[in-house]
Structure formats: C-alpha cells, structure tokens
C-alpha positions as CSV (number, residue, x, y, z in Angstrom):
1,X,0.0,0.0,0.0
2,X,2.8,2.4,0.9
3,X,4.7,1.8,-2.3
4,X,1.5,2.3,-4.4
5,X,0.7,5.6,-2.7
6,X,4.3,6.9,-3.1
7,X,4.4,6.2,-6.8
8,X,1.2,8.1,-7.4
9,X,1.8,11.8,-8.1
10,X,-1.1,14.1,-7.2
11,X,-2.0,16.7,-9.8
12,X,-0.4,20.1,-9.2
13,X,-2.5,22.4,-7.1
14,X,-3.6,25.7,-8.3
15,X,-1.5,28.4,-6.7
16,X,-2.6,32.0,-6.6
17,X,-0.1,34.8,-7.0
18,X,0.4,37.2,-4.1
19,X,-0.8,40.7,-5.0
20,X,1.9,42.6,-3.1
21,X,5.0,41.0,-4.8
22,X,3.2,41.1,-8.1
23,X,2.6,44.9,-7.8
24,X,6.3,45.4,-6.8
25,X,7.4,43.5,-9.9
26,X,5.1,45.3,-12.3
27,X,5.9,48.7,-10.8
28,X,9.6,48.1,-10.7
29,X,9.5,46.9,-14.3
30,X,7.5,49.9,-15.4
31,X,10.0,52.2,-13.7
32,X,12.9,50.4,-15.4
33,X,11.2,50.5,-18.8
34,X,10.7,54.3,-18.4
35,X,14.3,54.6,-17.3
36,X,15.5,52.6,-20.4
37,X,13.6,55.0,-22.7
38,X,15.1,58.0,-20.9
39,X,18.6,56.6,-20.9
40,X,18.3,55.9,-24.6
41,X,17.1,59.5,-25.2
42,X,19.9,60.8,-23.0
43,X,22.6,58.9,-24.9
44,X,21.2,59.9,-28.2
45,X,21.1,63.6,-27.2
46,X,24.6,63.3,-25.8
47,X,25.8,61.9,-29.1
48,X,24.2,64.8,-30.9
49,X,26.0,67.1,-28.5
50,X,29.3,65.4,-29.5
51,X,28.7,66.1,-33.1
52,X,28.6,69.8,-32.3
53,X,32.2,70.1,-31.2
54,X,34.2,73.0,-32.5
55,X,31.0,75.0,-33.5
56,X,29.7,72.3,-35.9
57,X,26.1,72.0,-36.8
58,X,23.9,68.9,-37.1
59,X,23.2,68.9,-40.8
60,X,20.9,67.2,-43.3
61,X,22.2,65.8,-46.6
62,X,22.5,68.3,-49.5
63,X,19.6,68.0,-51.9
64,X,18.8,69.7,-55.2
65,X,15.6,71.8,-55.6
66,X,14.4,73.2,-58.9
67,X,11.8,75.9,-59.6
68,X,10.4,77.4,-62.7
69,X,9.5,80.8,-61.3
70,X,11.1,83.9,-59.7
71,X,11.5,82.4,-56.2
72,X,11.4,79.3,-54.2
73,X,9.9,79.7,-50.7
74,X,9.1,77.3,-47.8
75,X,5.7,77.0,-46.2
76,X,5.2,79.3,-43.1
77,X,7.2,78.0,-40.2
78,X,5.4,79.0,-37.0
79,X,7.4,79.2,-33.8
80,X,5.9,80.0,-30.4
81,X,8.2,80.7,-27.5
82,X,7.0,81.6,-24.0
83,X,10.0,83.7,-23.2
84,X,8.5,87.1,-22.7
85,X,10.1,88.8,-25.7
86,X,9.8,85.6,-27.7
87,X,13.6,85.3,-28.2
88,X,15.7,82.5,-26.9
89,X,19.1,83.4,-25.4
90,X,21.9,83.4,-28.0
91,X,23.2,79.9,-28.8
92,X,20.2,78.1,-27.3
93,X,18.9,77.1,-30.8
94,X,20.4,78.2,-34.0
95,X,19.4,77.2,-37.6
96,X,21.9,77.3,-40.4
97,X,21.1,77.2,-44.2
98,X,23.6,76.6,-47.0
99,X,22.7,77.4,-50.6
100,X,24.6,76.8,-53.8
101,X,23.2,77.8,-57.2
102,X,23.4,75.5,-60.2
103,X,25.7,76.3,-61.8
104,X,27.7,77.6,-58.9
105,X,29.1,80.4,-61.0
106,X,25.7,82.0,-61.0
107,X,25.0,84.2,-57.9
108,X,22.3,82.9,-55.5
109,X,20.3,84.7,-52.8
110,X,19.1,83.0,-49.7
111,X,17.2,84.9,-46.9
112,X,14.9,84.4,-43.9
113,X,12.2,86.9,-43.1
114,X,8.8,87.1,-41.5
115,X,6.0,85.5,-43.6
116,X,4.1,88.7,-43.8
117,X,7.1,90.6,-45.3
118,X,7.7,87.8,-47.8
119,X,4.0,87.8,-48.8
120,X,4.1,91.5,-49.4
121,X,7.4,91.2,-51.4
122,X,6.1,88.4,-53.7
123,X,2.6,89.7,-54.1
124,X,1.5,89.2,-57.7
125,X,4.9,87.6,-58.4
126,X,5.0,84.1,-59.8
127,X,6.8,81.9,-57.3
128,X,7.0,78.3,-56.1
129,X,6.2,77.0,-52.6
130,X,7.9,73.9,-51.3
131,X,5.0,71.9,-49.7
132,X,6.6,68.6,-48.8
133,X,10.0,66.9,-48.6
134,X,10.6,63.1,-48.3
135,X,14.0,61.7,-47.5
136,X,13.8,58.0,-48.2
137,X,14.2,58.3,-51.1
138,X,14.5,62.1,-51.5
139,X,11.4,63.6,-53.2
140,X,10.1,67.2,-53.1
141,X,6.6,68.4,-53.7
142,X,5.9,72.0,-55.0
143,X,2.9,74.3,-55.5
144,X,3.1,77.0,-58.2
145,X,1.6,80.4,-57.2
146,X,0.8,82.4,-60.4
147,X,1.6,86.1,-60.8
148,X,2.5,88.7,-63.5
149,X,4.7,91.1,-61.7
150,X,8.5,91.2,-61.8
151,X,10.1,91.3,-58.3
152,X,12.7,93.9,-57.3
153,X,16.2,92.4,-56.7
154,X,16.1,90.6,-53.3
155,X,19.4,92.2,-52.3
156,X,17.8,95.6,-52.3
157,X,15.2,94.7,-49.6
158,X,15.7,95.6,-46.0
159,X,13.2,93.3,-44.2
160,X,15.4,90.2,-44.2
161,X,16.3,88.9,-40.7
162,X,19.3,87.1,-42.2
163,X,20.5,86.9,-45.8
164,X,23.4,86.1,-48.1
165,X,24.1,86.4,-51.8
166,X,26.9,85.7,-54.2
167,X,28.5,82.9,-56.2
168,X,29.5,79.6,-54.6
169,X,28.0,78.4,-51.4
170,X,26.2,81.0,-49.3
171,X,25.6,80.5,-45.6
172,X,23.2,82.1,-43.1
173,X,22.6,81.4,-39.4
174,X,19.5,82.5,-37.5
175,X,18.7,82.2,-33.8
176,X,15.3,80.7,-33.1
177,X,12.6,83.2,-32.1
178,X,8.8,83.5,-32.0
179,X,6.9,84.3,-35.2
180,X,5.9,83.0,-38.6
181,X,8.9,82.7,-40.8
182,X,9.8,81.7,-44.4
183,X,13.0,80.9,-46.3
184,X,13.4,82.4,-49.7
185,X,15.8,81.3,-52.4
186,X,16.2,83.3,-55.7
187,X,18.7,84.3,-58.3
188,X,20.6,87.2,-56.9
189,X,19.7,89.4,-59.9
190,X,16.0,88.6,-59.6
191,X,15.8,86.6,-62.8
192,X,13.3,83.7,-63.1
193,X,14.0,79.9,-63.1
194,X,16.7,78.2,-61.1
195,X,18.0,75.2,-59.4
196,X,19.8,75.2,-56.0
197,X,21.5,72.8,-53.7
198,X,20.3,73.3,-50.1
199,X,21.5,72.0,-46.8
200,X,19.9,72.7,-43.3
201,X,21.7,72.5,-40.0
202,X,20.8,72.9,-36.3
203,X,22.9,73.7,-33.3
204,X,21.8,74.0,-29.6
205,X,23.6,74.4,-26.3
206,X,20.7,72.6,-24.6
207,X,21.8,69.1,-25.8
208,X,24.4,68.6,-23.0
209,X,22.2,69.6,-20.0
210,X,19.1,67.9,-21.4
211,X,21.1,64.7,-22.1
212,X,22.7,64.7,-18.6
213,X,19.3,65.3,-17.0
214,X,17.7,62.4,-18.8
215,X,20.5,60.1,-17.8
216,X,20.3,61.3,-14.1
217,X,16.6,60.7,-14.0
218,X,17.0,57.3,-15.6
219,X,19.7,56.3,-13.1
220,X,17.4,57.3,-10.2
221,X,14.5,55.3,-11.6
222,X,16.8,52.3,-12.0
223,X,17.9,52.6,-8.4
224,X,14.3,52.3,-7.3
225,X,13.0,50.0,-10.0
226,X,15.6,47.2,-10.0
227,X,15.4,46.5,-6.2
228,X,11.6,46.5,-6.4
229,X,11.7,44.0,-9.2
230,X,14.2,41.6,-7.6
231,X,12.5,41.7,-4.1
232,X,9.1,41.3,-5.7
233,X,10.2,38.5,-8.1
234,X,11.9,36.6,-5.3
235,X,8.9,36.8,-3.0
236,X,6.5,36.0,-5.9
237,X,8.5,32.9,-6.8
238,X,8.6,31.6,-3.3
239,X,4.8,32.2,-3.1
240,X,4.3,30.2,-6.3
241,X,6.3,27.2,-5.1
242,X,6.6,27.2,-1.3
243,X,8.4,23.8,-1.6
244,X,11.4,25.8,-3.0
245,X,11.6,28.1,0.0
246,X,14.6,26.3,1.4
247,X,16.1,25.6,-2.1
248,X,15.0,22.0,-2.4
249,X,12.4,20.9,-5.0
250,X,9.8,18.7,-3.2
251,X,7.0,19.2,-5.8
252,X,7.2,15.6,-6.9
253,X,6.0,16.1,-10.5
254,X,9.5,16.6,-12.1
255,X,12.2,14.6,-10.4
256,X,15.7,15.6,-11.2
257,X,17.1,12.9,-13.3
258,X,20.9,12.6,-13.6
259,X,22.0,12.6,-17.3
260,X,23.8,9.5,-18.3
261,X,26.6,10.3,-20.7
262,X,28.4,7.0,-21.0
263,X,30.3,6.8,-24.3
264,X,28.7,4.4,-26.8
265,X,25.3,4.3,-25.1
266,X,22.8,3.9,-27.9
267,X,20.1,5.7,-25.9
268,X,22.3,8.7,-25.2
269,X,20.5,10.9,-27.8
270,X,17.1,10.1,-26.2
271,X,17.9,11.0,-22.6
272,X,15.3,13.2,-20.9
273,X,15.8,17.0,-20.9
274,X,14.7,18.6,-17.7
275,X,12.6,21.3,-19.2
276,X,9.2,19.8,-19.8
277,X,6.7,21.5,-22.2
278,X,3.2,20.1,-22.9
279,X,0.3,21.3,-25.0
280,X,-2.8,19.3,-25.8
281,X,-4.8,20.1,-28.9
282,X,-8.4,21.0,-28.1
283,X,-10.7,18.6,-30.0
284,X,-13.1,21.3,-31.4
285,X,-11.7,24.7,-32.3
286,X,-13.5,27.7,-33.7
287,X,-13.1,28.4,-37.4
288,X,-12.7,32.1,-37.1
289,X,-11.5,32.9,-33.6
290,X,-7.8,32.6,-34.6
291,X,-8.2,35.7,-36.7
292,X,-8.7,38.0,-33.6
293,X,-6.7,36.1,-31.0
294,X,-3.8,38.5,-31.5
295,X,-6.1,41.3,-30.5
296,X,-7.5,39.4,-27.5
297,X,-4.1,38.8,-26.0
298,X,-3.0,42.4,-25.9
299,X,-3.6,42.7,-22.1
300,X,-1.4,39.6,-21.7
301,X,1.3,41.2,-23.9
302,X,1.4,44.3,-21.8
303,X,1.8,42.4,-18.6
304,X,4.4,40.0,-20.1
305,X,6.4,43.0,-21.4
306,X,6.8,44.1,-17.7
307,X,7.4,40.5,-16.5
308,X,10.1,39.9,-19.1
309,X,11.8,43.1,-18.1
310,X,11.9,41.8,-14.5
311,X,13.0,38.4,-15.7
312,X,15.9,39.9,-17.6
313,X,17.3,41.6,-14.5
314,X,16.5,38.7,-12.2
315,X,18.5,36.5,-14.5
316,X,21.5,38.8,-14.2
317,X,21.2,38.8,-10.4
318,X,20.9,35.0,-10.4
319,X,24.0,34.7,-12.6
320,X,26.0,36.7,-10.1
321,X,24.7,34.5,-7.2
322,X,25.5,31.3,-9.2
323,X,29.0,32.6,-10.0
324,X,29.8,32.8,-6.3
325,X,27.6,30.0,-4.8
326,X,26.8,27.6,-7.5
327,X,23.1,27.8,-6.7
328,X,20.2,29.6,-8.4
329,X,18.1,31.7,-5.9
330,X,15.0,29.5,-5.4
331,X,12.5,32.4,-5.5
332,X,14.0,33.9,-8.7
333,X,14.1,30.4,-10.3
334,X,10.4,29.8,-9.7
335,X,9.6,33.3,-11.0
336,X,11.6,32.8,-14.2
337,X,9.9,29.4,-14.8
338,X,6.6,31.1,-14.1
339,X,7.2,33.8,-16.7
340,X,8.1,31.2,-19.3
341,X,5.0,29.2,-18.4
342,X,2.7,32.2,-18.8
343,X,4.4,33.1,-22.1
344,X,3.8,29.5,-23.3
345,X,0.1,29.6,-22.5
346,X,-0.3,32.8,-24.4
347,X,1.7,31.4,-27.4
348,X,-0.3,28.2,-27.4
349,X,-3.5,30.2,-27.5
350,X,-2.6,33.0,-30.0
351,X,0.3,31.6,-32.0
352,X,0.1,27.8,-31.9
353,X,-3.7,28.1,-32.1
354,X,-4.0,24.9,-30.0
355,X,-6.9,26.0,-27.8
356,X,-9.7,28.5,-27.7
357,X,-9.6,28.7,-23.9
358,X,-8.5,32.1,-22.9
359,X,-5.2,31.9,-20.9
360,X,-5.3,32.8,-17.2
361,X,-3.3,35.7,-15.8
362,X,-1.0,33.8,-13.5
363,X,2.6,32.5,-13.3
364,X,1.4,29.4,-11.4
365,X,0.6,26.0,-12.9
366,X,-3.0,25.6,-13.9
367,X,-4.1,22.0,-13.9
368,X,-7.3,22.5,-16.0
369,X,-5.5,24.4,-18.8
370,X,-4.2,22.3,-21.7
371,X,-0.6,23.5,-21.5
372,X,2.2,23.4,-18.9
373,X,5.8,24.2,-18.6
374,X,8.1,23.3,-15.7
375,X,11.7,22.8,-14.9
376,X,13.0,20.8,-11.8
377,X,15.1,22.9,-9.5
378,X,18.9,22.0,-9.9
379,X,20.7,21.0,-6.7
380,X,23.9,22.6,-8.0
381,X,25.1,24.6,-11.1
382,X,28.6,25.0,-12.4
383,X,29.8,28.4,-11.3
384,X,32.1,29.2,-14.2
385,X,29.7,28.0,-16.9
386,X,27.4,30.9,-16.2
387,X,29.9,33.2,-17.9
388,X,29.8,31.5,-21.3
389,X,26.7,29.3,-21.7
390,X,24.1,32.0,-22.4
391,X,26.0,33.4,-25.3
392,X,28.9,31.3,-26.5
393,X,27.8,27.8,-25.9
394,X,24.2,28.6,-26.8
395,X,25.1,30.2,-30.1
396,X,24.5,27.1,-32.3
397,X,21.2,26.6,-30.6
398,X,20.2,30.3,-30.9
399,X,21.0,30.1,-34.7
400,X,18.7,27.1,-35.1
401,X,15.9,28.8,-33.1
402,X,16.3,32.0,-35.1
403,X,16.0,30.0,-38.3
404,X,12.8,28.3,-37.0
405,X,11.1,31.2,-35.3
406,X,12.8,34.3,-36.7
407,X,10.7,37.4,-37.1
408,X,9.7,38.8,-40.4
409,X,12.7,39.7,-42.5
410,X,13.0,42.7,-44.8
411,X,15.0,43.1,-48.0
412,X,15.5,46.5,-49.5
413,X,16.3,46.7,-53.3
414,X,17.1,50.0,-54.9
415,X,16.2,49.9,-58.6
416,X,19.0,51.7,-60.6
417,X,18.0,55.0,-62.2
418,X,14.5,55.2,-60.6
419,X,15.1,56.0,-57.0
420,X,12.4,53.6,-56.0
421,X,12.8,51.2,-53.0
422,X,11.1,47.8,-53.0
423,X,10.6,46.0,-49.6
424,X,9.9,42.3,-49.5
425,X,8.9,40.4,-46.3
426,X,8.8,36.7,-45.5
427,X,7.3,35.0,-42.5
428,X,9.3,32.7,-40.2
429,X,8.8,29.0,-40.6
430,X,6.8,28.8,-37.3
431,X,4.7,31.8,-38.4
432,X,4.0,30.2,-41.8
433,X,3.0,26.9,-40.1
434,X,0.6,28.7,-37.8
435,X,-0.9,30.6,-40.8
436,X,-1.5,27.3,-42.6
437,X,-3.1,25.9,-39.4
438,X,-5.3,28.9,-39.3
439,X,-6.5,28.5,-42.8
440,X,-7.1,24.8,-42.2
441,X,-9.3,25.7,-39.3
442,X,-11.1,28.3,-41.4
443,X,-12.0,26.0,-44.2
444,X,-12.2,22.6,-42.6
445,X,-12.6,23.2,-38.9
446,X,-9.8,20.7,-38.3
447,X,-6.2,21.3,-37.2
448,X,-4.0,18.7,-39.1
449,X,-2.4,16.5,-36.4
450,X,1.0,16.3,-38.1
451,X,1.1,20.0,-38.4
452,X,0.3,20.5,-34.8
453,X,3.0,18.0,-33.8
454,X,5.6,19.9,-35.8
455,X,4.5,23.3,-34.3
456,X,4.8,21.7,-30.8
457,X,8.3,20.4,-31.7
458,X,9.5,23.9,-32.7
459,X,8.1,25.5,-29.5
460,X,9.6,22.7,-27.4
461,X,13.1,23.3,-28.9
462,X,12.7,27.0,-28.3
463,X,11.8,26.6,-24.6
464,X,14.6,24.1,-24.0
465,X,17.1,26.7,-25.4
466,X,15.4,29.4,-23.2
467,X,15.9,27.2,-20.2
468,X,19.6,27.0,-20.9
469,X,20.1,30.6,-21.8
470,X,18.3,31.8,-18.7
471,X,20.7,29.7,-16.6
472,X,18.0,27.5,-15.2
473,X,19.9,24.3,-16.0
474,X,23.4,23.3,-17.1
475,X,22.3,20.4,-19.3
476,X,22.9,21.3,-23.0
477,X,19.7,21.2,-25.1
478,X,19.6,18.3,-27.6
479,X,19.6,19.0,-31.3
480,X,16.4,17.2,-31.5
481,X,12.9,18.1,-32.7
482,X,10.6,16.2,-30.3
483,X,7.2,16.5,-31.8
484,X,3.8,15.9,-30.2
485,X,1.7,17.1,-27.2
486,X,4.3,16.1,-24.6
487,X,8.0,15.4,-24.4
488,X,9.1,12.2,-25.9
489,X,11.2,11.4,-22.8
490,X,8.0,11.7,-20.6
491,X,6.4,8.8,-22.4
492,X,6.6,5.2,-21.1
493,X,9.8,3.4,-22.3
494,X,10.4,-0.1,-23.4
495,X,13.2,-2.3,-22.0
496,X,15.7,-0.8,-24.4
497,X,14.9,2.7,-23.2
498,X,13.1,3.8,-26.5
499,X,10.0,5.9,-26.2
500,X,6.8,4.0,-26.5
501,X,3.5,5.2,-27.8
502,X,2.0,7.9,-25.6
503,X,-0.7,6.4,-23.4
504,X,-1.5,9.4,-21.2
505,X,-4.8,10.9,-22.1
506,X,-4.9,14.7,-22.4
507,X,-6.6,16.6,-19.6
508,X,-10.1,17.9,-20.0
509,X,-10.2,21.1,-22.0
510,X,-11.9,23.0,-19.2
511,X,-13.0,22.4,-15.6
512,X,-15.0,24.8,-13.4
513,X,-12.9,26.4,-10.7
514,X,-13.1,24.5,-7.4
515,X,-14.4,21.3,-8.9
C-alpha cells in the first residue's frame, strides 16, 4: 500500500499569485522601462552634442531643388516661445542654411524673413512654394503660385532677418525666435527659373544639459525599480512554489534525473531533458477565432512585457549568485519558470492556435488548462559555466531557433535609375505553419495532427534553449525536434529505453474552478 501511494503523483495544485509582490514586480519593471527610454534618449542627445564640437552643426544631406519661377519659398514656419520677448538666449537654438546655385558660378540669394514681409514682397509675383520633402528616397513636392509682376532684386530689400548672396556656397545662421517665418531662395539678380542645392543645420547648447538630466533621472528610476523587481520577483517565486523556500524541490512532479553520458550508449540521444513542455490540442476549435486572438491577448502582452523586463534583471542577479555560490536563488528560479509558463500559455492560444480557452493571468501552474511548462530545481550549477553558456555555448542553438522562429525579414532593393525602393517580407517557418493551421481551421474546422506535432516540436526546442540561456539548467539542449503534445522522454519506455507510444490521455479542456 505504501509503495503504491508513493508512486502516485497528485495533480499540481492551483496556486494563486500574491498581490503585493506582483505589484512590486510590475511597478519596478514599469520604472525600469521608463528609465530605459530616458537613458536611450539621453545617450542619443549626448551623441548629438558630441557632433557639435568646435562649433559644428547637425546637418541634413545636401539636396537639389528646382523651380520654374522667380523664387522658391518654404511654407510658413510657425514658432511659439513663451520667453516674454519671444527670443531665446543666443546659442540656445540656431538654424543654419547653406545654398549653392546650379551652376555655382551664378549668384544665388538666400534669406529668412517674417512671412508677412515675404508675402508683401512676392505679391502678384509668380513663385514656387515647397510643400513637402521626403528623405527615403528624396522627393520634393511643390505648389506654383501664379503672378504677373517682376520682383525687385532681393538684395535691395531691408526686411530680411538674415540673408546672403553671391556665387558659390552662401551660408546664413538664424537664432530661433517666435513668429511665422519663411525661407526664400532666388537668383541674386531677380531673374526667373533656377536650381539650387540646399542643406539645413541645427545647433543647440541645450543638448548637453538635457542629455545629462535624462541620464540622471534614468539612473534614479533604475535605483528604485531594480530592487523593487528583484525583491518582488523573489517573494513572488517563493509564493508560487513554497516547496522551494529552502532551495529543495519537493514538488514531486518533475524529479531531477541525472544525465547518463556513457560513451557508446545507444540511448544517449534520447535522454530526458529537464525542461518539460506540454500542450494538448483542443478537439473542437473555432473556425474564425484565430483571426482575432492576437487582439484578445493584448492585455497579456502588456503584462508580459513588464514581467520579461523583470525576468531579464532577475537572470542577471541570479547569474551573479551562481558565480559565487553555484546555486540559483530559489525564488528567482520559480519566478523565471513562471514567466516562461505564462508566455507559453499565451503562445499556445494565440500563435500555436491549439486551444480557444483564454489563458489565465497567472505565473502558477493551472491543472485545468491544456498547457504546462516546468523545470526541476537544480541542486547545483557550475559556477564558471554561467559566464559563457548563455551566449557562446548557446550560439549554435540560438541560430537554429532563429531559423525556425525568426521574425519577419525585410529586404531592400534600390532599382537603378528610378530611386524607388522595394521592400519584401517573408514570415518565419513557425509563423507560416501557424498561418497554414489557421486557414485549415477556417475551411475545414480541423487542425492537421502532423502540423500540430511539428509546431509543438519547434516550440519545445525554443523553450529548451530558453531554459539553458536563462541559466535554469546546465544540461545542454539536444539538437532534436521532439514533436507531439508532450515530451518524448516523458512517455513510457520499453526495455531498451526507447520511447513507447503515448498512453497518457490529455486533460479535459476545461473544468469549473473549485471542482
């Protein structure tokens, strides 16, 4: 009787997440995400400040603009500054314009003035307004404004805020101030028709203080957010698996099996891998629900973004602990496994399309949901291995996973002589298989079993690699596509150690809570 009872593993109990640690994790992840954006902005602005050394301007590329009229003008540029007199201190923001006539031996005029003065000057004069500029590839849109008058030479006018004229490249610089402004380009003698090469530049003394401020705020948010995430993740993990509170796995469902590696063992390639991923295909699936599942899981994706942010930092913290102690902090271990488990439920619902049951919002194991993911807690980990396994040793595996699940790729082809750009996209293999499964459901209401087995095999390989990369286990993932609802090594084995046909029945698709 005792031996019979000890060999029977009770189903995992539903464990609820503690609200306090979860709030700490989400709040800390939110602060760190904001800090990441601020830090990126601070570094970018700092780089822009570096480009301004020795009085340099941040400049656009030089582009050619042609006009068949007396003048080329920009649309009104409205600037509103709340500085009392509407003028920024000198050097706060300065705009530079460079103009070169085509040919350069012909004198060009470039000037900046208030829009009202430009309108009065060019009243009844045929001129061209620049309405739009595209940079990739470069294209300019114009609007011709008719007129019959001949303008006076622009160099004789006194309303220009800044102007320059002559042959070669002409340069003007203007400090930013309030008002409605326009840039005017003409032939210096006032004659019609022209082409000009233009380049714009900007310089500001605010880049350095703004960049430093953003980096300082980001650092403060990090100092608050990272401890919140780690403390919350550790407490949340211990709450998910109280049996791991002392660092020993007593859950019973996933025993830690030593990996036999005897040379010449014919079963060596079929040894169990400790990361166990299951997913049971729902017998009856909706024909059309898969079309909107990506929209239905948006709340999950928002929460998972924050949880994965916390998971990233908890893995770094765990790596430091492993390096000195050889043990993965039990709470952080359970938290990371929980994040992977939650992610797998969402993927099974929205990407693998294996069920129409909406995934629950929990890191814990859910017995009445048709998926599960778990990893037995390792008694010891190699300390030095933590430095190389997640990037160097895992590189071949990561290349395989990238080939199987890689995101949409983009190819850019520039056609000679046309300036056009053609972009082509191609789905990943996993995305293509899911799309085929979706169309099969749409037209036949059936999910082809071989296709489902292959999709499960790709996901299982991905999660084994994730287990290794996130330092949860030291066992190297096998180069093996184990297809089917559950791991091949979790099926009954014959005397020779080969996997036998699966005899375990899938769990019921749904069960009322508390039943």
